C-alpha positions in Angstrom: 121.0 112.9 93.3 123.1 115.1 96.0 125.6 112.5 97.8 125.8 113.4 101.9 129.0 114.6 103.5 130.4 111.2 104.7 129.2 109.7 101.3 125.8 108.3 102.1 122.8 109.3 99.6 119.9 111.2 101.4 117.5 112.3 98.5 117.9 109.5 96.5 117.4 106.1 99.6 114.2 104.5 98.5 111.8 104.5 101.8 112.7 101.2 104.1 110.9 99.0 106.1 112.0 99.8 109.7 109.7 97.8 111.7 106.2 96.5 112.4 104.1 94.8 115.1 101.3 94.3 117.0 102.1 96.1 120.2 100.9 99.2 119.8 102.2 102.7 120.5 104.5 101.7 123.0 106.3 99.3 120.6 106.5 101.5 117.9 108.0 104.3 120.0 110.8 101.6 121.0 111.7 101.9 117.5 112.1 105.6 117.5 115.0 108.3 119.1 114.9 112.1 118.5 117.8 112.0 115.9 115.6 110.6 113.3 112.9 111.7 110.6 110.4 108.3 110.5 106.7 107.3 109.2 104.1 105.4 110.7 100.8 104.5 110.4 98.9 102.7 113.5 95.2 100.8 113.0 92.7 102.0 115.9 89.7 100.0 116.3 86.6 102.9 117.7 83.4 101.2 119.1 82.4 97.6 119.7 80.9 94.6 118.7 79.1 95.2 115.9 79.9 98.4 115.9 83.2 98.4 115.6 85.3 100.5 113.1 89.1 100.7 112.2 90.7 104.1 112.1 93.9 104.7 110.7 96.7 106.9 112.3 99.7 108.5 110.2 102.5 109.9 112.2 105.3 112.1 111.0 108.3 111.9 113.2 110.2 114.9 112.7 112.9 114.4 115.3 113.9 117.3 116.9 117.7 116.5 117.1 117.9 116.0 113.3 120.9 118.4 111.7 118.8 121.0 109.9 120.2 120.0 106.4 119.0 116.7 107.0 115.4 117.2 108.0 115.1 119.5 105.1 115.9 116.6 102.9 114.5 114.1 104.3 111.1 116.0 104.9 110.7 116.8 101.3 110.4 113.3 100.6 107.2 113.0 103.3 104.6 113.2 100.6 106.1 109.9 98.8 106.6 108.4 101.9 103.3 109.0 102.9 101.1 107.7 99.7 103.0 104.2 100.8 101.1 104.1 103.7 98.0 105.1 102.2 95.3 107.1 103.0 94.9 107.4 106.8 92.0 109.1 108.9 94.1 111.4 110.8 98.1 112.6 110.5 100.0 113.8 113.1 103.7 115.3 113.1 105.4 114.3 116.4 109.4 115.9 117.4 109.9 114.2 120.1 109.6 110.4 121.2 108.3 111.3 124.9 105.1 113.0 123.5 104.2 110.0 121.1 102.3 108.4 124.1 98.5 107.4 123.9 97.2 110.5 125.8 98.8 112.6 122.4 97.0 110.9 120.2 93.8 110.2 122.1 93.4 114.1 122.3 94.8 114.8 118.4 92.1 112.4 117.7 89.5 113.8 119.3 89.4 116.7 117.3 89.0 115.0 113.9 86.5 112.1 114.5 83.6 113.8 114.8 82.2 112.3 111.4 78.9 110.6 112.7 76.9 110.7 116.0 79.1 107.7 117.8 82.1 109.3 117.0 81.3 112.8 118.9 79.7 111.3 121.6 82.9 109.4 122.3 85.4 110.9 125.0 89.5 110.8 124.7 89.2 108.0 127.8 86.7 105.7 125.8 88.9 106.4 122.9 92.0 105.3 124.8 90.4 102.2 126.4 89.7 100.5 123.1 93.0 100.6 121.9 94.0 99.0 124.7 91.6 96.6 124.0 92.8 96.2 120.7 96.0 95.6 121.9 95.5 93.1 124.4 93.1 91.3 121.8 96.3 91.4 119.2 98.5 89.4 121.9 96.0 87.4 122.7 95.2 86.4 119.4 98.9 85.7 118.5 99.3 83.6 121.8 96.4 81.3 121.2 97.9 80.8 116.9 101.0 79.5 119.0 101.4 76.0 120.7 100.2 77.1 124.2 103.9 76.8 126.5 101.3 75.9 129.9 102.5 76.8 133.3 105.9 77.3 134.1 107.6 77.5 137.6 110.9 79.0 138.5 112.4 75.8 138.6 111.6 74.8 134.9 112.7 78.3 133.7 116.3 78.4 132.6 116.6 82.1 134.4 118.4 82.7 137.5 115.2 83.9 139.6 116.5 85.1 143.4 114.1 84.7 146.4 113.7 88.6 146.5 112.3 88.9 142.6 110.0 85.7 143.2 108.3 87.8 146.3 108.1 91.1 144.8 106.4 89.5 142.1 104.0 87.9 143.7 103.6 91.3 145.8 102.5 93.1 142.7 99.1 92.7 141.7 100.1 92.2 138.2 103.7 90.9 138.5 104.3 87.6 137.2 104.0 85.1 139.6 101.2 84.6 142.0 102.9 82.2 144.5 106.4 81.3 146.1 107.5 79.1 148.4 110.5 79.4 150.7 113.0 76.4 152.0 113.2 76.7 155.8 117.0 76.3 155.8 117.9 79.9 154.4 114.9 81.1 153.1 115.7 80.7 149.8 113.4 80.1 147.1 112.1 76.3 146.7 109.9 77.3 143.7 107.4 80.2 142.4 104.7 80.2 139.8 101.5 81.8 137.9 98.9 78.7 138.1 97.8 79.9 141.7 97.5 78.0 144.4 96.7 74.8 142.7 99.7 74.6 141.2 101.7 76.1 144.2 100.2 72.1 146.0 102.0 70.5 143.7 105.1 71.6 144.9 104.7 71.0 148.6 106.9 68.3 149.4 105.6 65.7 152.4 109.2 65.4 153.8 109.6 69.3 154.0 108.6 72.4 156.1 107.8 75.5 153.6 106.7 79.0 153.9 104.9 80.3 151.1 102.6 83.3 149.8 99.6 83.5 147.9 98.1 86.4 145.9 94.4 85.7 145.3 92.8 88.3 142.6 89.2 89.0 141.9 87.4 91.2 139.5 90.4 91.5 136.9 89.3 93.2 133.7 89.8 91.8 130.3 92.9 95.1 129.7 94.4 97.7 130.4 98.0 99.2 130.2 100.2 98.6 132.8 104.0 99.4 133.2 105.0 96.1 132.1 101.8 94.9 129.7 98.3 95.0 129.1 97.1 93.2 132.2 94.8 95.0 134.4 94.8 95.5 137.7 92.1 93.8 139.8 89.9 95.1 141.6 90.6 93.0 144.8 93.8 91.8 145.6 94.6 89.6 148.6 97.3 87.4 150.2 97.5 84.6 152.0 100.6 83.4 154.2 101.0 79.4 154.2 102.8 77.6 156.7 103.6 73.9 155.2 104.1 70.9 157.8 104.4 68.2 155.7 103.2 65.1 156.9 106.2 62.9 156.7 108.8 65.3 158.6 110.7 64.0 161.6 110.1 65.4 164.7 113.6 67.0 165.0 113.5 68.8 161.5 109.8 70.1 162.4 110.9 72.0 165.2 114.1 73.4 163.7 112.2 74.6 160.7 109.6 75.5 162.2 111.6 78.2 164.4 112.0 80.0 161.4 108.4 80.8 160.8 108.5 84.4 162.3 111.6 85.2 160.1 109.7 83.7 156.7 106.6 86.0 158.0 108.4 89.1 158.4 110.2 88.7 154.7 106.9 88.0 153.3 105.1 91.0 155.4 108.1 93.3 153.6 106.3 92.9 150.6 102.3 92.6 151.1 99.7 92.6 153.4 99.1 89.4 154.7 94.9 88.8 155.4 95.8 85.7 157.2 98.2 82.3 157.6 97.4 79.3 157.2 98.9 76.5 158.7 98.7 72.9 156.3 99.6 69.8 157.6 97.8 68.1 154.5 96.5 69.7 151.1 93.2 69.5 152.5 94.2 72.1 155.0 94.6 74.2 151.4 91.4 73.6 150.2 90.6 76.5 147.6 87.1 77.2 148.6 87.5 77.3 152.3 90.4 79.8 151.9 88.2 81.9 149.5 85.4 81.6 152.3 87.7 83.2 154.7 88.9 85.3 152.8 85.2 87.0 152.0 84.6 86.7 155.8 87.2 88.4 157.0 86.7 91.1 153.9 83.1 91.4 155.6 84.4 91.7 158.6 87.1 94.8 157.8 84.5 96.4 155.9 86.5 96.2 153.0 83.7 94.6 150.8 79.6 96.2 150.9 77.3 93.5 151.1 76.6 94.2 146.8 80.3 93.2 146.5 80.4 90.3 148.3 79.9 88.1 145.1 83.4 89.7 144.0 85.6 87.3 146.2 83.9 84.0 145.1 85.8 80.8 143.6 84.5 81.6 140.4 85.7 85.0 140.0 89.2 83.6 141.3 89.1 81.1 138.6 88.3 84.1 136.0 91.0 86.2 137.1 93.8 83.5 137.4 92.6 82.4 133.8 92.9 86.0 132.3 96.6 86.7 134.3 97.9 83.1 133.0 96.4 84.0 129.6 98.6 87.5 129.6 101.8 85.7 131.3 101.9 83.2 128.4 101.4 85.4 125.8 104.2 87.8 127.1 106.4 84.1 127.2 105.8 83.5 124.0 106.9 86.6 122.7 109.9 87.0 124.6 111.3 83.4 123.5 110.1 83.8 119.8 112.1 87.5 119.6 111.9 89.7 117.2 111.4 86.8 114.2 110.8 88.3 110.6 108.2 90.7 109.7 107.8 90.7 105.9 108.2 93.3 103.4 106.9 96.8 103.4 103.4 96.0 101.3 102.8 93.3 103.4 103.3 95.1 106.5 101.3 98.0 105.3 98.3 95.9 104.0 98.1 94.4 107.3 97.7 97.2 109.4 95.4 98.9 107.0 93.1 95.6 107.2 90.4 95.6 109.8 91.9 92.8 112.0 95.1 92.3 110.9 98.0 90.9 112.4 100.3 93.8 112.9 98.6 97.4 113.8 101.6 99.5 113.7 104.3 100.3 110.7 107.6 102.5 110.7 108.7 103.8 107.5 111.9 105.6 107.0 115.5 106.1 105.1 118.3 104.4 106.5 121.3 105.9 107.1 123.9 104.9 104.9 126.3 102.3 106.5 129.3 104.8 105.9 127.5 107.6 108.1 126.8 104.7 110.9 130.3 104.0 110.8 131.5 107.3 110.9 128.6 108.6 113.8 130.3 105.8 115.9 133.5 106.3 115.5 132.5 110.1 116.5 131.1 109.0 119.2 134.5 106.3 120.7 136.3 109.7 120.3 134.3 111.7 122.2 134.1 109.0 125.2 138.3 108.7 125.0 138.1 112.6 124.9 135.7 113.3 128.0 137.8 110.3 129.4 140.9 111.8 128.9 139.5 115.3 130.5 138.2 113.7 133.5 141.6 111.7 134.2 143.6 115.0 133.7 141.5 116.6 136.4 142.1 114.0 138.9 145.6 114.5 138.6 145.4 117.9 138.7 143.4 118.2 141.7 145.8 115.2 143.7 148.9 117.3 142.5 147.6 120.4 144.5 
């Protein structure tokens, strides 16, 4: 076998497992850079119900920044590595990481998935939606197989969550929090969470005045892709501003703290459009059914919903949407806390991707760079950075001397 310039063997190295997971194309892309040659296998679910079938997509990632000689040597091994992945329904070649996205794959698949009438009738958009459903189901399956962490508020995490971040999270229709409360002195964060209005009521101290915002969502679909995850944007989103006046607050403090109401209101309005405001002196003043009835009444008055759409704004729709929201957020938290963890050996991962309903839906193989080459590349990068820093310093000095 021929040895590379820095002592690593390219042509004789065995194919290695570079990664595997259940997060689909987006997760796979995180493992790639344009200076590598690698091979991947993706599992796609086509159809639904009793008609669901698995389709396998092999991807040859031929990074355009790989030196020509090295790329040639690695590509000569392509048949060998593809054999490890097994047969696929479609094979794609991609040269840039930015090109490996859902739309590209769907468009290419439509050209080859024409084996029967059902597939011929499918559109690229339907193919994409099927794949998004697969990814969401995989994440839910992983979450349900682990012990539920239960609702966790900002106070119960170890993270330093700022009031601006919490309010922005509530203001985002798919954000990780759906309620937030501000304390009355400096309008700092009192608490925030994703358990909805019922959870928020647990944090309303009887001896305090608090200001908050609650996000109500209705008509959330089961799966769709967003920038942060796989929870679909709900069809209807409403916000309620809550001014809580605890029954045990002294008259002096009540007057002092209530004076902050306008400032808190403005802070919330900078994040979202408030549908209505509710001042509450007891938990009964924040009855879920009453709040949603008011949201529906105002939506009808404003013409925001038609007669046919009235059924979307209901306690049942809110609770169904909240359940999906909580499920997705907890799945993301479980994944974040669990970390990458061991993924098994090459054969196990490939078998899992090839199996319909397997725990993994992508696997990535490649030839790992020899340690000597990785070290040399790091040294070269450091030298380049030092050189550029010196040139910049010299240019500044020359300018000053003028």
